[in-house]
C-alpha positions in Angstrom: -129.3 54.4 79.6 -131.1 57.5 78.1 -128.6 59.9 79.7 -125.7 57.9 78.1 -127.4 57.8 74.6 -127.9 61.6 74.7 -124.5 62.2 76.0 -123.0 60.1 73.4 -125.0 61.9 70.7 -124.1 65.5 71.9 -120.3 64.6 72.2 -120.2 62.9 68.9 -121.8 66.0 67.3 -119.6 68.4 69.1 -116.5 66.2 68.3 -117.5 66.1 64.7 -117.7 69.9 64.7 -114.3 70.3 66.4 -112.5 67.8 64.1 -114.2 69.5 61.0 -112.9 72.9 62.6 -116.3 74.4 62.0 -116.7 78.1 61.7 -118.8 78.4 65.0 -116.2 76.4 66.7 -113.4 78.6 65.7 -115.4 81.7 66.7 -116.2 80.2 70.1 -112.5 79.3 70.7 -111.6 82.9 69.8 -114.3 84.4 72.2 -112.6 82.1 74.9 -109.2 83.2 74.0 -108.2 79.4 73.1 -105.4 78.8 70.7 -106.7 77.4 67.4 -104.4 74.4 68.0 -106.6 73.2 71.0 -109.6 72.7 68.9 -108.5 69.2 67.4 -107.2 67.7 70.8 -110.4 68.8 72.5 -112.6 67.3 69.7 -110.5 64.0 70.2 -111.4 64.0 74.0 -115.1 64.4 73.3 -114.9 61.6 70.8 -113.0 59.5 73.2 -115.6 60.1 75.9 -118.5 59.3 73.4 -116.6 56.0 72.4 -116.1 55.2 76.1 -119.7 55.7 77.0 -120.6 53.4 74.1 -118.3 50.8 75.3 -119.9 51.1 78.7 -123.3 50.6 77.3 -121.8 47.5 75.3 -120.7 45.7 78.4 -117.4 47.2 79.6 -118.8 49.1 82.6 -115.5 50.5 84.0 -114.7 52.1 80.6 -118.2 53.6 80.6 -117.6 55.1 84.4 -114.2 56.3 83.3 -115.6 58.0 80.3 -118.6 59.7 82.1 -116.1 60.7 84.6 -113.8 62.3 82.2 -116.4 64.0 80.3 -117.9 65.5 83.5 -114.5 66.9 84.5 -114.0 68.1 80.7 -117.2 70.1 81.0 -116.6 71.4 84.6 -113.4 72.8 83.0 -115.5 74.3 80.0 -118.1 75.9 82.4 -115.3 77.4 84.5 -113.4 78.7 81.5 -116.8 80.4 80.3 -117.2 82.0 83.8 -113.5 83.0 83.8 -113.7 84.6 80.4 -117.2 86.1 81.3 -118.7 84.5 78.3 -121.9 83.8 80.2 -123.9 84.3 77.1 -122.5 81.1 75.8 -122.5 79.0 79.0 -125.7 77.2 78.4 -124.0 74.8 75.9 -121.2 73.5 78.2 -123.7 73.5 81.1 -126.0 71.1 79.3 -123.2 69.0 78.2 -122.0 68.9 81.8 -125.5 68.0 83.1 -125.7 65.1 80.9 -122.2 63.9 81.6 -122.8 64.0 85.3 -126.1 62.2 84.9 -124.4 59.5 82.8 -121.8 59.1 85.6 -124.5 58.9 88.3 -126.5 56.3 86.4 -123.5 54.1 85.8 -122.3 54.3 89.3 
């Protein structure tokens, strides 16, 4: 349960920054050559993952597993993008998010 709680907190914070279009989010997107229009949908996906994990903890286990799986795939993509764009200096953030999402998936399985 601790992995899910940390994953929920991390993704809620990240989604909030994305939805607010925080300056550091825009700067990171620019480094990765992501169009600015992608920030909002990516934030919505993170928020949906956090809500799904919360639903899983609240007694809807299939939703929690699906959310953890979705976040795991999301952050596999984020890590891959950082590698592809050679943005290795900033790879720790998506790697940590990936680790917690994967741990949440395993603990719910």
